[in-house]
Backbone as JSON Lines, residues from 0, in Angstrom:
{"i":0,"aa":"M","n":[27.85,28.74,-32.76],"ca":[26.73,28.87,-33.69],"c":[25.73,27.73,-33.49]}
{"i":1,"aa":"M","n":[24.51,28.01,-33.86],"ca":[23.45,27.01,-33.82],"c":[23.63,26.07,-35.01]}
{"i":2,"aa":"N","n":[23.0,24.93,-34.91],"ca":[22.99,24.04,-36.06],"c":[22.01,24.53,-37.12]}
{"i":3,"aa":"T","n":[20.86,25.02,-36.69],"ca":[19.82,25.4,-37.63],"c":[19.07,26.62,-37.11]}
{"i":4,"aa":"A","n":[18.27,27.19,-37.99],"ca":[17.38,28.29,-37.58],"c":[16.38,27.78,-36.55]}
{"i":5,"aa":"Q","n":[15.97,26.52,-36.68],"ca":[15.06,25.94,-35.69],"c":[15.69,25.92,-34.31]}
{"i":6,"aa":"D","n":[16.97,25.54,-34.24],"ca":[17.68,25.55,-32.96],"c":[17.71,26.97,-32.39]}
{"i":7,"aa":"A","n":[17.94,27.94,-33.25],"ca":[18.0,29.34,-32.81],"c":[16.67,29.77,-32.21]}
{"i":8,"aa":"L","n":[15.58,29.43,-32.86],"ca":[14.26,29.78,-32.34],"c":[14.01,29.11,-30.99]}
{"i":9,"aa":"I","n":[14.42,27.87,-30.87],"ca":[14.25,27.15,-29.6],"c":[15.1,27.8,-28.51]}
{"i":10,"aa":"H","n":[16.31,28.19,-28.84],"ca":[17.16,28.88,-27.86],"c":[16.48,30.15,-27.37]}
{"i":11,"aa":"L","n":[15.88,30.91,-28.27],"ca":[15.21,32.14,-27.86],"c":[13.98,31.85,-27.0]}
{"i":12,"aa":"M","n":[13.26,30.78,-27.3],"ca":[12.12,30.41,-26.47],"c":[12.58,29.98,-25.07]}
{"i":13,"aa":"I","n":[13.68,29.27,-25.01],"ca":[14.21,28.84,-23.71],"c":[14.67,30.06,-22.91]}
{"i":14,"aa":"L","n":[15.33,30.99,-23.56],"ca":[15.72,32.23,-22.88],"c":[14.5,32.97,-22.35]}
{"i":15,"aa":"A","n":[13.47,33.05,-23.18],"ca":[12.25,33.74,-22.76],"c":[11.64,33.06,-21.54]}
{"i":16,"aa":"A","n":[11.6,31.75,-21.56],"ca":[11.0,31.0,-20.45],"c":[11.82,31.1,-19.18]}
{"i":17,"aa":"S","n":[13.12,31.15,-19.31],"ca":[13.98,31.15,-18.12],"c":[14.43,32.55,-17.72]}
{"i":18,"aa":"S","n":[13.97,33.57,-18.41],"ca":[14.43,34.93,-18.13],"c":[14.05,35.41,-16.73]}
{"i":19,"aa":"D","n":[13.01,34.84,-16.15],"ca":[12.63,35.2,-14.79],"c":[13.18,34.19,-13.78]}
{"i":20,"aa":"S","n":[14.2,33.45,-14.16],"ca":[14.95,32.51,-13.32],"c":[14.3,31.14,-13.17]}
{"i":21,"aa":"A","n":[13.11,30.95,-13.68],"ca":[12.48,29.64,-13.55],"c":[11.58,29.37,-14.74]}
{"i":22,"aa":"M","n":[11.79,28.21,-15.37],"ca":[10.92,27.81,-16.47],"c":[9.77,27.02,-15.86]}
{"i":23,"aa":"T","n":[8.54,27.49,-16.07],"ca":[7.38,26.81,-15.52],"c":[6.94,25.67,-16.45]}
{"i":24,"aa":"E","n":[6.11,24.8,-15.91],"ca":[5.55,23.72,-16.72],"c":[4.72,24.29,-17.88]}
{"i":25,"aa":"K","n":[4.0,25.39,-17.61],"ca":[3.2,26.02,-18.67],"c":[4.1,26.51,-19.8]}
{"i":26,"aa":"E","n":[5.24,27.1,-19.44],"ca":[6.16,27.61,-20.47],"c":[6.76,26.46,-21.27]}
{"i":27,"aa":"L","n":[7.15,25.4,-20.58],"ca":[7.69,24.23,-21.28],"c":[6.64,23.61,-22.19]}
{"i":28,"aa":"A","n":[5.41,23.53,-21.71],"ca":[4.32,22.99,-22.53],"c":[4.09,23.87,-23.76]}
{"i":29,"aa":"R","n":[4.2,25.19,-23.59],"ca":[4.0,26.11,-24.72],"c":[5.11,25.91,-25.75]}
{"i":30,"aa":"I","n":[6.36,25.79,-25.28],"ca":[7.47,25.56,-26.21],"c":[7.23,24.29,-27.02]}
{"i":31,"aa":"T","n":[6.86,23.22,-26.33],"ca":[6.6,21.95,-27.0],"c":[5.45,22.09,-28.0]}
{"i":32,"aa":"A","n":[4.38,22.78,-27.6],"ca":[3.23,22.96,-28.48],"c":[3.61,23.77,-29.72]}
{"i":33,"aa":"L","n":[4.42,24.81,-29.54],"ca":[4.84,25.62,-30.68],"c":[5.69,24.8,-31.65]}
{"i":34,"aa":"I","n":[6.57,23.99,-31.11],"ca":[7.4,23.13,-31.96],"c":[6.53,22.14,-32.73]}
{"i":35,"aa":"D","n":[5.52,21.61,-32.06],"ca":[4.62,20.64,-32.71],"c":[3.71,21.28,-33.75]}
{"i":36,"aa":"R","n":[3.37,22.56,-33.57],"ca":[2.32,23.19,-34.37],"c":[2.8,24.12,-35.48]}
{"i":37,"aa":"L","n":[3.86,24.86,-35.25],"ca":[4.25,25.9,-36.2],"c":[4.95,25.33,-37.43]}
{"i":38,"aa":"P","n":[4.61,25.83,-38.61],"ca":[5.24,25.36,-39.84],"c":[6.76,25.53,-39.86]}
{"i":39,"aa":"V","n":[7.28,26.53,-39.17],"ca":[8.72,26.77,-39.17],"c":[9.48,25.59,-38.54]}
{"i":40,"aa":"F","n":[8.78,24.78,-37.74],"ca":[9.43,23.64,-37.1],"c":[9.19,22.32,-37.84]}
{"i":41,"aa":"E","n":[8.6,22.39,-39.03],"ca":[8.42,21.17,-39.82],"c":[9.77,20.52,-40.04]}
{"i":42,"aa":"G","n":[9.82,19.23,-39.82],"ca":[11.07,18.49,-40.0],"c":[11.95,18.47,-38.77]}
{"i":43,"aa":"F","n":[11.62,19.24,-37.73],"ca":[12.41,19.21,-36.5],"c":[12.1,17.91,-35.76]}
{"i":44,"aa":"D","n":[13.13,17.21,-35.36],"ca":[12.98,15.97,-34.62],"c":[12.77,16.3,-33.14]}
{"i":45,"aa":"P","n":[11.57,16.05,-32.59],"ca":[11.31,16.37,-31.19],"c":[12.26,15.68,-30.21]}
{"i":46,"aa":"E","n":[12.86,14.6,-30.65],"ca":[13.84,13.9,-29.8],"c":[15.08,14.77,-29.57]}
{"i":47,"aa":"R","n":[15.29,15.77,-30.42],"ca":[16.45,16.66,-30.28],"c":[16.23,17.8,-29.28]}
{"i":48,"aa":"L","n":[15.0,17.97,-28.81],"ca":[14.69,19.11,-27.96],"c":[15.59,19.17,-26.73]}
{"i":49,"aa":"E","n":[15.78,18.05,-26.08],"ca":[16.64,18.05,-24.89],"c":[18.08,18.43,-25.24]}
{"i":50,"aa":"E","n":[18.59,17.92,-26.35],"ca":[19.94,18.26,-26.81],"c":[20.08,19.75,-27.1]}
{"i":51,"aa":"V","n":[19.08,20.31,-27.78],"ca":[19.1,21.74,-28.11],"c":[19.0,22.58,-26.84]}
{"i":52,"aa":"A","n":[18.14,22.16,-25.92],"ca":[17.99,22.89,-24.65],"c":[19.28,22.85,-23.84]}
{"i":53,"aa":"N","n":[19.93,21.72,-23.81],"ca":[21.2,21.6,-23.08],"c":[22.29,22.46,-23.71]}
{"i":54,"aa":"A","n":[22.33,22.51,-25.03],"ca":[23.3,23.37,-25.71],"c":[23.06,24.83,-25.37]}
{"i":55,"aa":"C","n":[21.8,25.21,-25.29],"ca":[21.45,26.59,-24.91],"c":[21.92,26.87,-23.48]}
{"i":56,"aa":"A","n":[21.64,25.94,-22.56],"ca":[22.04,26.12,-21.16],"c":[23.56,26.22,-21.04]}
{"i":57,"aa":"D","n":[24.28,25.38,-21.76],"ca":[25.75,25.43,-21.72],"c":[26.26,26.78,-22.18]}
{"i":58,"aa":"K","n":[25.71,27.27,-23.28],"ca":[26.14,28.56,-23.81],"c":[25.76,29.7,-22.84]}
{"i":59,"aa":"L","n":[24.57,29.59,-22.26],"ca":[24.09,30.61,-21.33],"c":[24.96,30.69,-20.09]}
{"i":60,"aa":"N","n":[25.49,29.57,-19.66],"ca":[26.35,29.52,-18.48],"c":[27.79,29.9,-18.77]}
{"i":61,"aa":"G","n":[28.11,30.13,-20.03],"ca":[29.47,30.52,-20.41],"c":[29.66,32.02,-20.32]}
{"i":62,"aa":"P","n":[30.83,32.49,-20.75],"ca":[31.11,33.93,-20.72],"c":[30.11,34.72,-21.57]}
{"i":63,"aa":"N","n":[29.63,35.84,-21.04],"ca":[28.66,36.69,-21.74],"c":[27.47,35.87,-22.24]}
{"i":64,"aa":"G","n":[27.03,34.93,-21.43],"ca":[26.03,33.95,-21.82],"c":[24.8,34.48,-22.51]}
{"i":65,"aa":"L","n":[24.07,35.38,-21.85],"ca":[22.82,35.87,-22.42],"c":[23.04,36.58,-23.75]}
{"i":66,"aa":"D","n":[24.0,37.5,-23.76],"ca":[24.29,38.23,-25.0],"c":[24.73,37.28,-26.1]}
{"i":67,"aa":"R","n":[25.53,36.3,-25.74],"ca":[26.05,35.36,-26.75],"c":[24.92,34.51,-27.34]}
{"i":68,"aa":"V","n":[24.02,34.03,-26.49],"ca":[22.92,33.21,-27.02],"c":[22.05,34.04,-27.96]}
{"i":69,"aa":"I","n":[21.73,35.26,-27.56],"ca":[20.91,36.13,-28.42],"c":[21.63,36.42,-29.74]}
{"i":70,"aa":"E","n":[22.89,36.81,-29.67],"ca":[23.65,37.13,-30.88],"c":[23.76,35.93,-31.81]}
{"i":71,"aa":"D","n":[24.11,34.76,-31.24],"ca":[24.25,33.56,-32.07],"c":[22.92,33.15,-32.69]}
{"i":72,"aa":"A","n":[21.84,33.28,-31.92],"ca":[20.53,32.9,-32.45],"c":[20.15,33.8,-33.61]}
{"i":73,"aa":"I","n":[20.31,35.09,-33.44],"ca":[19.95,36.03,-34.51],"c":[20.82,35.81,-35.74]}
{"i":74,"aa":"A","n":[22.1,35.52,-35.52],"ca":[23.0,35.25,-36.64],"c":[22.58,34.01,-37.43]}
{"i":75,"aa":"A","n":[21.96,33.05,-36.75],"ca":[21.56,31.8,-37.41],"c":[20.22,31.92,-38.12]}
{"i":76,"aa":"L","n":[19.52,33.04,-37.91],"ca":[18.19,33.19,-38.5],"c":[18.25,33.99,-39.8]}
{"i":77,"aa":"P","n":[17.53,33.53,-40.81],"ca":[17.36,34.39,-41.98],"c":[16.55,35.61,-41.54]}
{"i":78,"aa":"E","n":[16.78,36.74,-42.17],"ca":[16.1,37.97,-41.77],"c":[14.58,37.82,-41.77]}
{"i":79,"aa":"K","n":[14.05,37.04,-42.7],"ca":[12.6,36.9,-42.78],"c":[12.02,36.14,-41.59]}
{"i":80,"aa":"L","n":[12.85,35.53,-40.76],"ca":[12.37,34.84,-39.56],"c":[12.54,35.67,-38.29]}
{"i":81,"aa":"Q","n":[12.97,36.91,-38.42],"ca":[13.16,37.72,-37.21],"c":[11.83,38.02,-36.52]}
{"i":82,"aa":"D","n":[10.78,38.29,-37.29],"ca":[9.48,38.5,-36.64],"c":[8.98,37.22,-35.99]}
{"i":83,"aa":"T","n":[9.27,36.08,-36.6],"ca":[8.9,34.79,-36.02],"c":[9.65,34.58,-34.7]}
{"i":84,"aa":"A","n":[10.91,34.95,-34.66],"ca":[11.7,34.82,-33.44],"c":[11.09,35.63,-32.31]}
{"i":85,"aa":"Y","n":[10.7,36.85,-32.6],"ca":[10.09,37.69,-31.57],"c":[8.73,37.11,-31.16]}
{"i":86,"aa":"A","n":[7.99,36.64,-32.14],"ca":[6.66,36.08,-31.86],"c":[6.73,34.85,-30.95]}
{"i":87,"aa":"V","n":[7.68,33.94,-31.2],"ca":[7.75,32.75,-30.35],"c":[8.23,33.11,-28.94]}
{"i":88,"aa":"A","n":[9.11,34.09,-28.82],"ca":[9.55,34.54,-27.5],"c":[8.37,35.15,-26.74]}
{"i":89,"aa":"I","n":[7.57,35.95,-27.42],"ca":[6.39,36.56,-26.81],"c":[5.39,35.47,-26.4]}
{"i":90,"aa":"E","n":[5.18,34.5,-27.27],"ca":[4.24,33.41,-26.96],"c":[4.61,32.71,-25.65]}
{"i":91,"aa":"V","n":[5.88,32.47,-25.46],"ca":[6.32,31.76,-24.25],"c":[6.15,32.64,-23.02]}
{"i":92,"aa":"T","n":[6.5,33.91,-23.11],"ca":[6.39,34.77,-21.93],"c":[4.94,35.12,-21.62]}
{"i":93,"aa":"A","n":[4.07,35.13,-22.62],"ca":[2.67,35.53,-22.42],"c":[1.79,34.41,-21.9]}
{"i":94,"aa":"V","n":[2.32,33.22,-21.79],"ca":[1.49,32.07,-21.44],"c":[0.77,32.24,-20.1]}
{"i":95,"aa":"D","n":[1.36,32.95,-19.15],"ca":[0.7,33.14,-17.86],"c":[0.06,34.52,-17.71]}
{"i":96,"aa":"L","n":[0.06,35.3,-18.79],"ca":[-0.55,36.63,-18.83],"c":[0.02,37.61,-17.82]}
{"i":97,"aa":"H","n":[1.16,37.31,-17.28],"ca":[1.83,38.23,-16.36],"c":[3.32,38.17,-16.63]}
{"i":98,"aa":"L","n":[3.89,39.31,-16.97],"ca":[5.32,39.35,-17.27],"c":[6.07,39.98,-16.11]}
{"i":99,"aa":"E","n":[7.07,39.27,-15.65],"ca":[7.96,39.79,-14.61],"c":[8.91,40.8,-15.24]}
{"i":100,"aa":"Q","n":[9.53,41.6,-14.41],"ca":[10.46,42.63,-14.89],"c":[11.59,42.01,-15.71]}
{"i":101,"aa":"E","n":[12.09,40.85,-15.28],"ca":[13.18,40.19,-16.0],"c":[12.73,39.76,-17.4]}
{"i":102,"aa":"E","n":[11.49,39.3,-17.52],"ca":[10.98,38.9,-18.82],"c":[10.84,40.12,-19.74]}
{"i":103,"aa":"L","n":[10.36,41.21,-19.18],"ca":[10.26,42.45,-19.97],"c":[11.63,42.92,-20.44]}
{"i":104,"aa":"R","n":[12.62,42.81,-19.57],"ca":[13.99,43.21,-19.93],"c":[14.54,42.32,-21.04]}
{"i":105,"aa":"F","n":[14.31,41.01,-20.94],"ca":[14.77,40.1,-22.0],"c":[14.11,40.46,-23.32]}
{"i":106,"aa":"L","n":[12.81,40.68,-23.31],"ca":[12.1,41.03,-24.55],"c":[12.62,42.33,-25.13]}
{"i":107,"aa":"E","n":[12.95,43.27,-24.26],"ca":[13.53,44.54,-24.72],"c":[14.9,44.3,-25.38]}
{"i":108,"aa":"M","n":[15.71,43.46,-24.75],"ca":[17.03,43.13,-25.33],"c":[16.86,42.46,-26.69]}
{"i":109,"aa":"L","n":[15.93,41.53,-26.76],"ca":[15.7,40.82,-28.02],"c":[15.19,41.78,-29.09]}
{"i":110,"aa":"R","n":[14.23,42.6,-28.72],"ca":[13.67,43.59,-29.65],"c":[14.75,44.51,-30.19]}
{"i":111,"aa":"D","n":[15.64,44.96,-29.31],"ca":[16.73,45.85,-29.72],"c":[17.74,45.16,-30.63]}
{"i":112,"aa":"S","n":[17.84,43.84,-30.54],"ca":[18.81,43.09,-31.34],"c":[18.27,42.69,-32.71]}
{"i":113,"aa":"L","n":[16.97,42.69,-32.85],"ca":[16.34,42.27,-34.11],"c":[16.17,43.46,-35.05]}
{"i":114,"aa":"S","n":[16.05,43.17,-36.32],"ca":[15.82,44.21,-37.33],"c":[14.33,44.37,-37.57]}
{"i":115,"aa":"L","n":[13.61,44.71,-36.48],"ca":[12.16,44.89,-36.58],"c":[11.81,46.3,-36.13]}
{"i":116,"aa":"D","n":[10.82,46.87,-36.78],"ca":[10.38,48.2,-36.35],"c":[9.45,48.07,-35.16]}
{"i":117,"aa":"R","n":[9.25,49.17,-34.47],"ca":[8.46,49.18,-33.24],"c":[7.0,48.82,-33.51]}
{"i":118,"aa":"L","n":[6.46,49.2,-34.64],"ca":[5.08,48.87,-34.96],"c":[4.89,47.36,-35.09]}
{"i":119,"aa":"T","n":[5.84,46.69,-35.72],"ca":[5.77,45.24,-35.87],"c":[5.82,44.55,-34.52]}
{"i":120,"aa":"T","n":[6.76,44.96,-33.67],"ca":[6.87,44.3,-32.35],"c":[5.63,44.58,-31.51]}
{"i":121,"aa":"A","n":[5.08,45.77,-31.59],"ca":[3.86,46.09,-30.84],"c":[2.7,45.23,-31.32]}
{"i":122,"aa":"A","n":[2.58,45.04,-32.61],"ca":[1.51,44.2,-33.15],"c":[1.65,42.76,-32.67]}
{"i":123,"aa":"I","n":[2.85,42.25,-32.64],"ca":[3.09,40.88,-32.15],"c":[2.7,40.78,-30.68]}
{"i":124,"aa":"E","n":[3.05,41.77,-29.9],"ca":[2.72,41.77,-28.46],"c":[1.21,41.81,-28.23]}
{"i":125,"aa":"V","n":[0.5,42.69,-28.95],"ca":[-0.95,42.8,-28.8],"c":[-1.63,41.5,-29.22]}
{"i":126,"aa":"A","n":[-1.19,40.92,-30.32],"ca":[-1.79,39.68,-30.8],"c":[-1.61,38.55,-29.78]}
{"i":127,"aa":"A","n":[-0.45,38.48,-29.15],"ca":[-0.22,37.44,-28.14],"c":[-1.14,37.63,-26.94]}
{"i":128,"aa":"R","n":[-1.27,38.87,-26.48],"ca":[-2.18,39.12,-25.35],"c":[-3.6,38.71,-25.71]}
{"i":129,"aa":"A","n":[-4.03,39.02,-26.92],"ca":[-5.38,38.67,-27.35],"c":[-5.57,37.15,-27.39]}
{"i":130,"aa":"R","n":[-4.57,36.43,-27.86],"ca":[-4.67,34.97,-27.95],"c":[-4.71,34.29,-26.59]}
{"i":131,"aa":"H","n":[-4.1,34.89,-25.59],"ca":[-3.99,34.26,-24.28],"c":[-5.04,34.69,-23.27]}
{"i":132,"aa":"R","n":[-5.91,35.6,-23.65],"ca":[-6.95,36.06,-22.72],"c":[-7.94,34.95,-22.41]}
{"i":133,"aa":"R","n":[-8.48,35.04,-21.2],"ca":[-9.51,34.11,-20.77],"c":[-10.82,34.88,-20.56]}
{"i":134,"aa":"L","n":[-11.9,34.18,-20.49],"ca":[-13.18,34.8,-20.2],"c":[-13.14,35.38,-18.79]}
{"i":135,"aa":"P","n":[-13.78,36.55,-18.6],"ca":[-13.81,37.12,-17.24],"c":[-14.62,36.22,-16.31]}
{"i":136,"aa":"D","n":[-14.25,36.25,-15.04],"ca":[-14.98,35.43,-14.04],"c":[-16.35,35.97,-13.77]}
């Protein structure tokens, strides 16, 4: 189990970032920015980020790693934070405006594990794309 709902959200962001086998600097910067900016992370000690990330990696490398991290994270979250969990995962994967097949599969797994309707998840996805768009060249 996670220590806190904040740890669970961070675990899901780390999974989202590493779902395509490599966490980029942009993804790590986005995770850090979300922790610094979002009200749900108020009171989180940024010095713990490395500890939380290492705990996630340890669990991920264990038996049934991916499924276990997702299940434990969702179990640690109050139901009212399930949309937040999906939103932070989307934020991390959308940072480069291109999703690899592995990232799409992870998001599908997460979506299927959460108690969210399809309309809510679609709205979160569209909003993330809108926030990350750049001006045309």
